[in-house]
C-alpha positions as CSV (number, residue, x, y, z in Angstrom):
1,M,-49.9,-28.6,-46.8
2,N,-50.4,-25.6,-44.2
3,R,-50.1,-22.8,-46.4
4,I,-52.5,-22.9,-49.3
5,N,-51.5,-20.2,-51.6
6,V,-54.2,-18.7,-54.2
7,L,-54.6,-16.5,-57.3
8,Q,-57.5,-14.4,-57.8
9,I,-57.7,-14.1,-61.2
10,A,-59.6,-11.8,-63.9
11,G,-58.9,-9.9,-67.6
12,S,-58.7,-6.9,-65.6
13,F,-58.7,-5.0,-62.8
14,G,-61.3,-2.5,-63.5
15,I,-64.5,-1.4,-61.5
16,G,-66.6,-4.1,-63.0
17,G,-68.7,-6.2,-61.2
18,T,-67.2,-9.7,-62.2
19,E,-63.8,-7.3,-60.8
20,K,-65.5,-6.5,-57.3
21,V,-66.5,-10.1,-56.8
22,M,-62.5,-11.4,-57.2
23,Q,-61.5,-8.5,-55.3
24,T,-64.2,-9.3,-52.7
25,F,-63.0,-13.1,-52.3
26,A,-59.4,-12.1,-52.1
27,E,-59.8,-9.7,-49.5
28,H,-62.0,-12.4,-46.9
29,L,-59.9,-15.4,-47.5
30,D,-58.4,-16.2,-44.4
31,K,-54.9,-15.1,-44.5
32,N,-54.5,-17.3,-41.4
33,F,-54.2,-20.4,-44.0
34,F,-54.3,-19.1,-47.3
35,N,-51.5,-16.6,-49.2
36,V,-54.0,-14.9,-51.3
37,Y,-52.9,-13.2,-54.7
38,A,-54.2,-11.5,-56.9
39,C,-53.7,-11.0,-61.3
40,G,-55.6,-9.0,-63.8
41,I,-54.6,-9.5,-67.5
42,T,-54.7,-5.9,-67.9
43,G,-54.6,-3.2,-65.4
44,G,-57.2,-1.2,-63.5
45,A,-58.4,1.2,-60.4
46,R,-58.7,-2.5,-58.4
47,Q,-55.3,-3.1,-58.5
48,E,-54.0,0.0,-56.0
49,L,-57.3,-1.5,-53.3
50,L,-56.5,-4.6,-53.3
51,E,-52.7,-3.8,-52.9
52,T,-54.2,-1.2,-49.3
53,H,-55.9,-4.2,-48.5
54,G,-52.1,-6.5,-48.5
55,I,-52.4,-7.8,-51.8
56,E,-49.7,-8.4,-53.8
57,T,-51.0,-8.0,-57.1
58,C,-49.5,-8.9,-61.1
59,V,-50.5,-7.6,-64.7
60,V,-49.2,-10.0,-67.2
61,N,-50.5,-7.8,-70.1
62,H,-51.2,-11.0,-72.1
63,N,-47.7,-12.4,-71.8
64,Q,-48.9,-16.1,-70.9
65,D,-45.1,-16.9,-70.0
66,E,-45.0,-13.9,-67.4
67,L,-48.5,-15.8,-65.7
68,V,-47.2,-18.8,-65.5
69,R,-43.9,-17.6,-64.5
70,F,-45.6,-16.1,-61.6
71,L,-47.7,-19.2,-60.8
72,K,-44.4,-21.5,-60.2
73,D,-42.9,-18.5,-57.9
74,K,-46.1,-18.3,-56.0
75,E,-46.5,-22.2,-56.2
76,I,-49.9,-21.7,-56.5
77,H,-52.6,-24.6,-55.6
78,V,-55.6,-22.8,-56.1
79,F,-56.1,-20.6,-59.5
80,H,-59.3,-19.4,-59.4
81,I,-60.4,-17.6,-62.3
82,H,-63.4,-15.1,-62.9
83,R,-65.4,-15.0,-66.1
84,S,-68.1,-15.0,-68.9
85,G,-68.0,-18.7,-68.8
86,A,-66.8,-18.9,-72.6
87,E,-63.6,-20.4,-73.8
88,Q,-60.2,-18.5,-73.0
89,P,-57.6,-20.6,-72.8
90,F,-54.3,-18.3,-72.3
91,E,-55.6,-17.7,-68.3
92,I,-56.5,-22.1,-68.2
93,E,-53.5,-23.4,-70.1
94,A,-51.0,-20.4,-68.3
95,A,-51.7,-22.7,-65.1
96,Q,-51.2,-25.8,-67.2
97,K,-48.3,-25.6,-67.7
98,A,-47.2,-24.5,-64.2
99,K,-49.0,-27.5,-62.8
100,V,-51.0,-25.9,-60.7
101,P,-53.5,-28.7,-58.8
102,V,-56.7,-27.2,-58.6
103,I,-58.8,-25.0,-61.2
104,V,-61.7,-23.2,-60.2
105,E,-64.1,-20.9,-62.4
106,T,-66.2,-18.6,-61.2
107,N,-68.7,-18.8,-64.2
108,V,-70.8,-15.0,-64.5
109,F,-73.1,-15.7,-66.7
110,G,-73.4,-19.5,-67.9
111,Y,-71.6,-20.3,-70.8
112,Y,-70.3,-23.3,-71.4
113,D,-67.2,-24.4,-72.1
114,S,-66.0,-27.1,-74.4
115,S,-63.1,-26.6,-75.3
116,N,-59.5,-28.2,-74.3
117,S,-59.3,-26.0,-71.8
118,G,-62.6,-25.9,-70.5
119,R,-62.3,-29.8,-69.4
120,L,-59.5,-29.0,-67.5
121,I,-61.4,-27.4,-64.5
122,D,-61.9,-29.0,-61.5
123,M,-65.0,-26.9,-60.3
124,H,-67.7,-24.7,-62.2
125,L,-69.2,-21.5,-59.6
126,L,-72.4,-20.5,-61.1
127,V,-73.1,-16.6,-59.7
128,S,-77.0,-17.9,-59.5
129,K,-79.4,-21.1,-59.9
130,N,-80.6,-19.0,-62.5
131,A,-77.4,-19.3,-64.3
132,A,-76.7,-22.9,-63.3
133,L,-80.2,-23.2,-64.9
134,N,-78.7,-21.3,-68.4
135,Y,-75.3,-23.5,-67.8
136,V,-77.0,-26.6,-68.1
137,R,-79.3,-26.0,-71.2
138,K,-76.1,-24.6,-73.3
139,A,-74.6,-28.2,-71.9
140,D,-77.2,-30.0,-72.7
141,I,-77.2,-32.1,-69.3
142,S,-79.2,-32.4,-66.4
143,I,-78.8,-30.7,-63.1
144,E,-77.6,-33.8,-61.3
145,N,-74.4,-33.7,-64.1
146,F,-74.1,-29.9,-63.6
147,L,-73.7,-30.8,-59.7
148,E,-71.0,-33.6,-60.6
149,N,-68.3,-30.8,-61.1
150,G,-70.2,-27.7,-60.3
151,R,-72.2,-25.4,-57.6
152,V,-73.4,-22.6,-57.2
153,L,-72.1,-19.7,-55.1
154,Y,-73.5,-16.8,-55.0
155,N,-71.4,-13.7,-55.7
156,P,-70.1,-12.0,-51.8
157,V,-71.5,-8.9,-51.0
158,D,-69.5,-7.2,-47.8
159,V,-72.6,-6.7,-46.3
160,D,-70.5,-5.5,-42.3
161,R,-68.4,-3.2,-44.6
162,I,-72.2,-1.4,-45.9
163,E,-72.8,-1.4,-41.8
164,R,-69.8,0.1,-41.4
165,Y,-70.5,3.1,-44.1
166,R,-74.4,4.1,-43.7
167,P,-74.4,7.3,-43.4
168,T,-76.0,9.6,-40.1
169,E,-79.3,11.5,-40.6
170,K,-76.6,14.5,-41.3
171,E,-74.4,13.1,-43.6
172,L,-77.1,11.8,-45.8
173,E,-78.8,15.8,-45.6
174,Q,-75.3,17.0,-47.0
175,F,-75.2,14.5,-49.5
176,K,-78.5,15.2,-50.4
177,F,-77.4,18.6,-51.2
178,R,-74.4,18.0,-52.4
179,I,-76.5,16.0,-55.4
180,G,-78.6,19.5,-55.8
181,I,-81.6,17.4,-53.6
182,T,-84.1,19.5,-52.0
183,E,-86.0,18.0,-48.4
184,G,-89.2,16.1,-49.8
185,N,-87.8,15.2,-53.2
186,P,-89.0,10.7,-53.3
187,L,-85.7,9.2,-54.7
188,I,-85.5,6.6,-57.0
189,G,-82.2,5.0,-58.1
190,R,-80.2,3.1,-60.6
191,V,-76.1,1.3,-60.0
192,G,-74.7,0.5,-63.2
193,R,-72.2,0.4,-65.8
194,P,-73.2,3.4,-69.2
195,D,-73.8,0.2,-71.4
196,I,-76.2,0.2,-74.0
197,S,-77.0,-3.6,-72.9
198,K,-77.9,-2.6,-69.8
199,W,-80.3,0.2,-70.6
200,T,-83.6,-0.5,-71.8
201,Y,-86.4,2.7,-72.6
202,F,-87.9,0.6,-70.1
203,S,-86.4,3.1,-67.2
204,L,-87.4,6.1,-69.3
205,E,-91.5,5.1,-70.4
206,M,-91.6,3.9,-66.6
207,L,-90.1,7.3,-65.4
208,M,-92.6,8.9,-67.9
209,H,-95.6,7.5,-66.0
210,L,-94.4,7.5,-62.3
211,R,-93.5,12.0,-62.8
212,E,-97.2,12.1,-63.5
213,S,-98.4,11.0,-60.2
214,I,-95.2,11.9,-58.6
215,P,-93.9,14.5,-60.1
216,D,-90.7,15.9,-57.6
217,V,-89.5,12.4,-58.0
218,R,-86.0,12.1,-59.2
219,Y,-84.2,8.8,-60.4
220,I,-80.4,8.7,-59.5
221,I,-78.0,7.4,-62.1
222,V,-75.0,6.4,-60.5
223,G,-72.4,4.6,-63.3
224,G,-73.0,6.9,-65.8
225,I,-75.5,7.1,-68.7
226,P,-75.3,6.0,-72.4
227,T,-74.9,8.9,-74.8
228,E,-78.0,7.0,-77.1
229,M,-80.0,7.2,-73.5
230,R,-79.3,11.0,-72.7
231,D,-80.7,12.0,-76.4
232,K,-83.8,9.9,-75.2
233,I,-83.8,11.8,-72.0
234,R,-83.7,15.0,-73.9
235,E,-86.3,14.2,-76.4
236,M,-88.8,12.6,-73.7
237,G,-88.2,15.9,-71.7
238,L,-87.2,14.2,-68.7
239,E,-83.9,16.3,-67.4
240,E,-85.7,17.3,-64.8
241,N,-85.8,14.0,-62.8
242,I,-82.6,12.3,-63.6
243,I,-79.6,13.3,-61.9
244,D,-76.4,11.3,-63.2
245,L,-74.1,11.0,-60.7
246,G,-71.5,8.7,-62.9
247,L,-68.9,6.7,-60.7
248,L,-68.9,7.4,-57.1
249,T,-66.3,5.6,-54.4
250,E,-67.2,2.9,-52.1
251,E,-68.1,5.1,-49.6
252,D,-70.0,7.5,-51.7
253,L,-71.8,4.6,-53.9
254,T,-73.1,3.2,-50.1
255,I,-74.1,6.8,-49.3
256,A,-76.5,7.1,-52.5
257,Y,-77.6,3.1,-51.7
258,Y,-78.8,4.6,-48.1
259,S,-81.0,7.6,-49.5
260,F,-82.6,5.9,-52.4
261,D,-86.4,5.2,-51.4
262,V,-86.4,2.5,-53.8
263,L,-83.4,0.9,-56.5
264,A,-85.1,0.6,-59.4
265,H,-83.6,-1.5,-61.5
266,S,-84.5,-2.6,-65.4
267,S,-82.1,-4.2,-68.3
268,I,-82.9,-6.0,-71.1
269,R,-81.0,-8.5,-71.1
270,G,-81.0,-9.4,-67.2
271,E,-78.7,-10.2,-64.7
272,S,-76.7,-13.3,-63.9
273,F,-76.8,-12.2,-60.2
274,G,-77.1,-8.7,-59.9
275,L,-74.9,-7.3,-57.8
276,A,-75.9,-3.9,-57.4
277,I,-79.7,-5.2,-56.2
278,A,-77.4,-7.5,-53.5
279,E,-75.6,-4.0,-52.9
280,A,-78.6,-2.5,-51.8
281,M,-81.2,-5.5,-50.2
282,A,-78.1,-5.3,-47.7
283,A,-78.7,-1.0,-47.7
284,G,-82.1,-2.6,-46.2
285,K,-83.4,-1.1,-49.8
286,P,-86.8,-2.7,-52.0
287,V,-85.9,-3.3,-55.6
288,V,-88.2,-3.6,-58.0
289,V,-87.0,-5.6,-61.1
290,N,-88.8,-6.5,-64.0
291,S,-88.1,-10.3,-65.5
292,T,-86.9,-10.6,-68.8
293,P,-87.5,-14.7,-69.5
294,W,-85.6,-14.1,-72.7
295,A,-82.7,-13.7,-71.5
296,D,-80.6,-14.1,-67.4
297,N,-83.2,-13.6,-65.3
298,A,-81.8,-14.0,-62.0
299,Q,-83.6,-10.8,-60.8
300,I,-86.5,-12.5,-60.0
301,E,-84.5,-15.5,-57.3
302,L,-83.0,-12.3,-55.6
303,V,-86.0,-9.8,-55.8
304,D,-88.7,-12.2,-53.9
305,H,-92.1,-10.6,-55.2
306,N,-94.2,-9.1,-52.4
307,Q,-91.3,-10.0,-49.7
308,T,-87.7,-7.8,-50.9
309,G,-89.5,-5.4,-53.4
310,F,-91.3,-6.1,-56.9
311,V,-91.6,-7.8,-60.0
312,A,-93.6,-5.7,-61.9
313,N,-93.0,-6.7,-66.2
314,T,-94.5,-3.3,-67.7
315,P,-93.6,0.2,-67.3
316,R,-96.5,1.0,-66.2
317,K,-97.0,-1.8,-63.7
318,Y,-93.7,-0.5,-62.9
319,A,-94.1,3.0,-62.0
320,E,-96.9,2.1,-60.3
321,A,-95.0,-0.4,-58.2
322,V,-92.4,2.3,-57.0
323,E,-94.7,4.5,-56.4
324,Y,-96.8,2.1,-54.0
325,L,-94.0,1.6,-52.0
326,I,-92.9,5.7,-52.2
327,K,-96.4,6.3,-50.7
328,N,-97.0,3.4,-48.6
329,K,-94.0,3.8,-45.9
330,R,-95.0,1.0,-43.8
331,D,-94.6,-1.8,-46.4
332,A,-91.4,-0.6,-48.1
333,I,-89.8,-0.7,-44.7
334,R,-90.9,-4.6,-44.1
335,M,-89.6,-5.1,-47.9
336,G,-86.3,-3.3,-46.5
337,K,-85.7,-5.1,-43.8
338,N,-86.4,-8.7,-45.7
339,A,-84.1,-7.6,-48.3
340,L,-81.4,-7.2,-45.6
341,D,-82.5,-10.7,-44.0
342,K,-82.2,-11.9,-47.0
343,A,-78.9,-10.2,-48.2
344,R,-77.0,-11.2,-44.9
345,R,-78.4,-14.4,-45.0
346,E,-77.6,-15.1,-48.5
347,F,-75.0,-13.2,-49.9
348,D,-72.2,-11.9,-46.9
349,S,-69.4,-12.1,-47.8
350,S,-68.5,-14.0,-44.8
351,R,-70.5,-17.1,-45.2
352,A,-69.6,-17.4,-48.8
353,T,-65.0,-16.7,-48.4
354,K,-66.0,-20.0,-46.0
355,M,-68.1,-22.1,-48.6
356,C,-65.7,-21.0,-50.6
357,E,-62.7,-22.2,-48.5
358,K,-64.2,-25.6,-47.8
359,M,-64.4,-26.6,-51.7
360,Y,-60.5,-25.8,-52.3
361,L,-59.7,-28.0,-49.0
362,E,-61.8,-30.6,-50.8
363,L,-60.4,-30.5,-54.3
364,L,-57.1,-30.3,-52.7
365,E,-57.1,-33.4,-51.2
366,K,-59.4,-34.9,-54.2
367,K,-55.8,-34.0,-56.1
368,G,-54.2,-36.2,-53.6
369,E,-52.5,-32.9,-51.4
370,R,-52.3,-33.1,-48.0
371,I,-53.8,-30.7,-45.9
372,S,-53.3,-30.2,-42.2
373,S,-55.8,-32.3,-40.3
374,E,-56.2,-29.2,-37.9
375,I,-57.5,-26.6,-40.9
376,V,-59.9,-29.4,-42.7
377,S,-61.4,-29.9,-38.8
378,L,-62.4,-25.7,-39.0
379,Y,-64.8,-26.6,-41.9
380,E,-66.8,-29.7,-41.4
381,S,-69.6,-27.4,-39.5
382,V,-69.2,-25.4,-43.0
383,E,-72.4,-25.9,-45.4
384,Y,-73.3,-25.3,-48.7
385,F,-75.6,-22.9,-49.5
386,P,-77.9,-23.0,-52.2
387,T,-78.6,-26.6,-50.6
388,R,-78.3,-29.6,-53.9
389,F,-82.1,-29.7,-52.7
390,D,-82.4,-26.1,-53.8
391,I,-81.0,-26.3,-57.4
392,L,-83.0,-29.8,-58.5
393,N,-85.7,-27.9,-57.0
394,Y,-85.0,-24.6,-58.6
395,P,-86.8,-25.0,-62.2
396,A,-90.4,-25.0,-60.0
397,D,-89.6,-22.3,-58.2
398,Y,-88.4,-20.3,-61.4
399,K,-91.8,-21.2,-62.8
400,K,-93.9,-19.7,-59.6
401,R,-91.8,-16.9,-60.0
402,L,-92.4,-16.2,-63.7
403,S,-96.1,-16.1,-62.6
404,E,-95.7,-13.7,-59.6
405,H,-95.7,-10.2,-60.7
406,F,-96.9,-6.5,-59.3
407,G,-101.0,-5.4,-60.9
408,K,-103.0,-7.2,-63.7
409,P,-101.4,-5.9,-67.2
410,T,-103.6,-6.1,-70.2
411,L,-102.7,-9.0,-72.7
412,A,-101.6,-5.8,-75.0
413,E,-99.5,-4.1,-72.6
414,K,-97.8,-7.9,-72.1
415,V,-97.4,-8.8,-75.6
416,R,-96.2,-5.0,-76.8
417,C,-93.6,-5.0,-73.7
418,E,-92.8,-8.9,-74.8
419,L,-92.1,-7.7,-78.9
420,K,-90.5,-4.7,-78.1
421,Y,-87.7,-5.4,-75.3
422,K,-87.0,-8.4,-76.5
423,G,-87.0,-7.6,-79.4
424,Q,-84.4,-5.0,-78.5
425,Y,-82.3,-8.3,-76.9
426,K,-82.2,-9.9,-79.7
427,L,-81.1,-7.1,-81.9
428,W,-78.3,-6.4,-78.8
429,K,-77.3,-9.9,-79.5
430,N,-77.2,-10.1,-83.2
431,S,-74.6,-6.9,-83.3
432,V,-72.4,-8.1,-80.6
433,R,-72.3,-11.7,-82.6
434,H,-71.7,-9.8,-85.9
435,L,-69.0,-7.7,-83.8
436,L,-67.2,-10.4,-82.3
437,G,-67.5,-12.4,-86.2
438,K,-65.7,-9.4,-87.4
439,L,-62.9,-9.7,-84.4
440,R,-62.3,-12.9,-85.4
441,K,-61.4,-12.4,-89.1
442,T,-58.7,-9.3,-88.3
């Protein structure tokens, strides 16, 4: 076999992080050896973006027969699905019907799929060590068991593209003028969907504290603000400090990253990876996050406390951490440089894609497919990262990371925050479960 046919597939061609990761893999797989296709169960804006990069796409609109026909027509060897990790038989059963040799999943949220279709998956790729720990816990298996047919592969970040789009000083001034920023306004930023589950009053309470010491600070929101939060912003009188840019093109998003002094990211349900965090790091920006041990918590895996940014777990301490970075430029520059170094070392799309390609070849050989020895030899020097050792030792590293945070909040502050934000998370989670239950009955 001299050419390997790979399908990258997701629930849609939408603008979310899962679809962006699918697009990045599709664009970066080596076209000298891999014929790459992309599929969405439904359509979206990324379909056109993929096609401009020469990737043939298809949208099957929930028609399994059409997906099976496409898989057979293209003689797909590797079926790589990007999903939450929860049961999703439609796509996987189509791959089985088309007799695709290898099925791989990028498991975004660490869910464990014990269904018949879930057992057809040859390799489970978890997007962080934190997500892998969640998977191990839900599957009730050891990390060693997980490593038999699983590994951690960080989401790829196109560091070169971010560097390519780096704005000049003049372009940065023009961008700031366009969004109404006058010279001297400190800028902090947030990037994400206008999804209430991704938001929390934590950010707004932080901003209330921050503007006491830095009244002219501006909080740039990219992606939109949920309606519930808009009402709260008005109630708290924060309109002047917040600039909502809505959705941006990739080029403008990169300029926005470079315009920030600090990425100020928080969420009641944490991150299984945190693509916006990794992209801001690739732009050389320090990041401040809060820890969410009751939910996903990979943000404290990406951010090394006091090295690439800060972990701060109450709104007041978070505001103090942001203030410190705004007022201490030398430390902010140091952390931004460390962040860029880490992004290049651990998240770069070129390295992630090479690891993915090597894994495809190994799985195909394991299934008895004959791969050209010339191709195999090119991947002998490619090493997987994180390593087996890294993953086995992450529970101890995670415990250490949980103990590292900015300042010394009082016991009352810590208890209040945990009760409030953990409570918000549980309320959101129960609401989602109730909604899913109603949908299953209809």
